[in-house]
C-alpha positions as CSV (number, residue, x, y, z in Angstrom):
1,E,-70.0,-40.8,-36.0
2,F,-69.4,-37.9,-38.3
3,G,-70.7,-35.6,-35.8
4,V,-68.4,-36.9,-33.0
5,V,-65.3,-36.5,-35.3
6,Q,-66.2,-32.9,-36.3
7,F,-66.7,-31.9,-32.6
8,S,-63.4,-33.4,-31.6
9,Q,-61.8,-31.7,-34.5
10,L,-63.2,-28.4,-33.1
11,V,-61.7,-29.0,-29.7
12,E,-58.5,-30.1,-31.1
13,K,-58.2,-26.9,-33.3
14,A,-58.9,-24.8,-30.1
15,R,-56.4,-26.6,-28.0
16,G,-53.8,-26.2,-30.9
17,E,-54.3,-22.5,-30.9
18,K,-53.5,-22.3,-27.3
19,L,-50.1,-24.0,-28.0
20,A,-49.6,-21.7,-31.1
21,G,-50.3,-18.6,-28.8
22,L,-47.5,-19.8,-26.3
23,K,-45.1,-20.3,-29.0
24,A,-45.8,-16.8,-30.4
25,S,-44.8,-15.3,-27.2
26,G,-42.0,-18.0,-26.9
27,E,-39.2,-15.3,-26.5
28,K,-40.8,-13.5,-23.8
29,A,-41.8,-16.7,-22.0
30,K,-38.1,-17.9,-22.2
31,A,-36.9,-14.6,-20.8
32,M,-39.3,-15.0,-17.9
33,M,-38.1,-18.6,-17.2
34,K,-34.5,-17.4,-17.4
35,E,-35.2,-14.5,-15.0
36,A,-36.9,-16.8,-12.5
37,S,-34.1,-19.1,-12.7
38,S,-31.5,-16.4,-12.0
39,D,-33.6,-14.8,-9.2
40,S,-34.0,-18.4,-7.8
41,V,-37.8,-18.1,-7.6
42,T,-40.5,-20.1,-9.4
43,L,-42.1,-19.1,-12.7
44,V,-45.3,-18.7,-10.8
45,E,-43.8,-16.2,-8.2
46,L,-42.4,-14.2,-11.1
47,L,-45.8,-14.1,-12.7
48,R,-47.2,-12.4,-9.6
49,R,-44.7,-9.6,-10.1
50,Y,-45.8,-8.9,-13.6
51,R,-49.5,-8.8,-12.8
52,K,-51.6,-5.8,-12.6
53,T,-51.1,-3.4,-9.8
54,K,-53.8,-1.8,-7.8
55,V,-53.8,2.0,-7.7
56,S,-56.1,4.8,-6.5
57,V,-56.8,8.3,-7.7
58,G,-54.4,10.8,-6.4
59,D,-51.3,8.2,-6.8
60,G,-50.0,10.2,-9.7
61,K,-51.1,7.9,-12.3
62,D,-52.7,8.9,-15.5
63,I,-56.4,8.0,-14.7
64,A,-59.3,9.3,-16.4
65,V,-61.9,10.5,-13.8
66,N,-65.4,11.3,-14.5
67,E,-66.3,13.8,-11.8
68,Q,-70.1,12.9,-12.4
69,D,-69.5,9.3,-11.7
70,P,-68.7,8.4,-8.1
71,D,-67.5,4.9,-9.1
72,S,-64.8,6.3,-11.4
73,K,-62.9,7.4,-8.2
74,K,-62.6,4.0,-6.8
75,T,-59.7,1.7,-7.2
76,W,-58.1,1.3,-10.6
77,Y,-55.4,-1.2,-11.9
78,T,-52.3,-0.4,-14.0
79,R,-49.2,-2.1,-15.4
80,S,-46.9,-3.3,-12.6
81,K,-43.5,-1.5,-12.3
82,D,-41.7,-4.9,-13.0
83,A,-43.7,-5.6,-16.1
84,A,-42.9,-2.1,-17.6
85,E,-39.3,-2.3,-16.8
86,K,-39.0,-5.7,-18.4
87,G,-41.2,-5.0,-21.3
88,I,-43.7,-7.6,-20.3
89,K,-47.2,-7.2,-21.5
90,E,-50.2,-9.0,-20.1
91,S,-50.9,-10.5,-23.5
92,D,-47.4,-12.1,-23.2
93,M,-48.6,-13.9,-20.0
94,L,-52.1,-15.1,-21.2
95,F,-50.8,-18.4,-22.5
96,I,-48.5,-19.0,-19.6
97,E,-51.5,-18.3,-17.2
98,Y,-53.5,-21.1,-19.2
99,A,-50.7,-23.4,-19.0
100,K,-50.5,-22.9,-15.2
101,T,-54.4,-23.5,-15.1
102,V,-53.9,-26.8,-16.8
103,F,-50.8,-27.7,-14.8
104,D,-52.6,-26.9,-11.5
105,Y,-55.5,-29.3,-12.6
106,Y,-53.1,-32.1,-12.5
107,D,-50.9,-30.9,-9.5
108,K,-53.6,-32.1,-6.9
109,N,-51.2,-31.8,-3.9
110,K,-49.8,-28.4,-5.1
111,S,-46.2,-29.6,-5.0
112,N,-45.4,-27.9,-8.3
113,R,-44.3,-31.1,-9.8
114,A,-46.2,-33.3,-12.3
115,C,-45.4,-37.1,-13.0
116,V,-45.3,-38.7,-16.4
117,Q,-49.0,-39.6,-16.4
118,E,-49.9,-36.0,-15.3
119,V,-47.7,-34.5,-18.0
120,R,-49.0,-36.8,-20.7
121,A,-52.6,-35.8,-19.8
122,A,-51.8,-32.1,-19.5
123,L,-50.4,-32.1,-23.0
124,T,-53.5,-33.1,-24.6
125,F,-54.9,-29.5,-23.7
126,F,-52.4,-28.2,-26.2
127,N,-53.4,-30.9,-28.8
128,I,-50.3,-32.9,-28.1
129,Y,-51.0,-36.7,-28.1
130,L,-48.2,-39.0,-27.1
131,S,-48.0,-42.7,-26.1
132,E,-47.3,-44.0,-22.7
133,L,-43.8,-45.0,-23.7
134,Q,-43.1,-41.7,-25.6
135,V,-43.7,-39.5,-22.7
136,P,-41.1,-40.6,-20.2
137,S,-38.4,-40.8,-22.7
138,I,-39.2,-37.2,-24.0
139,I,-39.3,-35.9,-20.6
140,C,-36.0,-37.3,-19.6
141,M,-34.3,-36.2,-22.9
142,F,-35.6,-32.8,-22.4
143,L,-34.3,-32.7,-18.8
144,R,-30.9,-33.9,-19.5
145,D,-30.7,-31.2,-22.3
146,E,-31.5,-28.7,-19.6
147,G,-28.7,-30.0,-17.5
148,V,-31.0,-31.9,-15.1
149,A,-30.1,-35.6,-14.0
150,T,-32.8,-38.1,-14.8
151,P,-33.8,-41.3,-12.9
152,A,-32.7,-44.7,-14.3
153,D,-36.5,-45.6,-14.4
154,E,-37.6,-42.8,-16.8
155,A,-41.3,-43.4,-15.5
156,Q,-40.4,-41.9,-12.3
157,A,-39.4,-38.5,-13.9
158,E,-41.2,-35.3,-13.0
159,L,-41.5,-31.7,-14.2
160,N,-42.1,-28.4,-12.4
161,F,-44.3,-25.9,-13.9
162,G,-41.3,-23.9,-15.6
163,Q,-40.0,-27.0,-17.0
164,F,-43.5,-28.0,-18.3
165,C,-43.8,-24.5,-20.1
166,L,-40.3,-24.9,-21.7
167,L,-41.0,-28.4,-22.9
168,L,-44.3,-27.0,-24.5
169,L,-42.1,-24.5,-26.4
170,E,-39.7,-27.1,-27.6
171,I,-41.8,-30.3,-27.9
172,D,-41.6,-30.5,-31.7
173,K,-38.0,-31.3,-31.6
174,Y,-38.5,-34.3,-29.3
175,Q,-41.7,-35.6,-31.1
176,L,-39.5,-36.1,-34.3
177,K,-37.2,-38.3,-32.5
178,H,-39.7,-40.6,-30.8
179,K,-41.9,-42.1,-33.3
180,T,-43.8,-45.2,-32.0
181,R,-44.2,-48.5,-33.8
182,S,-46.6,-50.5,-31.7
183,I,-50.4,-50.5,-32.7
184,K,-51.3,-49.3,-29.1
185,G,-48.7,-46.7,-29.1
186,K,-49.9,-45.3,-32.7
187,F,-53.4,-45.2,-31.5
188,Q,-52.4,-43.2,-28.3
189,S,-50.4,-40.8,-30.3
190,I,-53.1,-39.6,-32.6
191,P,-55.9,-37.1,-31.9
192,P,-59.3,-38.3,-30.5
193,S,-61.0,-37.3,-33.9
194,K,-58.8,-39.8,-35.8
195,R,-59.2,-42.4,-33.2
196,F,-63.0,-42.2,-33.6
197,D,-62.5,-42.2,-37.4
198,V,-60.3,-45.4,-37.3
199,A,-62.6,-47.1,-34.9
200,A,-65.7,-46.4,-37.0
201,R,-63.9,-47.7,-40.0
202,W,-62.8,-50.8,-38.4
203,G,-66.0,-51.4,-36.4
204,Y,-68.6,-50.5,-39.0
205,P,-67.9,-53.6,-41.3
206,V,-68.1,-55.9,-38.2
207,I,-71.5,-54.6,-37.0
208,V,-72.9,-54.8,-40.5
């Protein structure tokens, strides 16, 4: 049991660091989301503008070419013009790209929409554990704060990728307002390492 708990804690720590990295680049991330909204494009489309740009020797770029090495004269990559103008670095996009990988894993039909159950599962990749009742309420509260209308049945709410990223940056504010009281809810809203620990503490006396 101790080994399982330790392994779970290591996984949770790594996932928590992903969220910390996203929050560290929060201002740049929010600026990109705002730009995407003003340009009427998705955050994914905006990320494509900022990705590295292919260049070749002779394009006027500062490329160090080794005349003795033929491979050094092949295609190179440089910072995109859009990224340079907006002051966006590739390091600023690392955690947004990770969030996109997680979001895409659950967005099976590539609709750029995730339902309540999918959002709840995706949040665990950032060491965020919420109950089945907490998630729809938090999503709808967040959407209304963003000026988006929400369905009467909160379980029908959805997030697009940009909204998902913004929720990740502001999730702490909503967690404080949504504490769960049921035993099932409390169990769902704690990390796996604590679940294993609680289960072992309850189950061991029964087994013995």
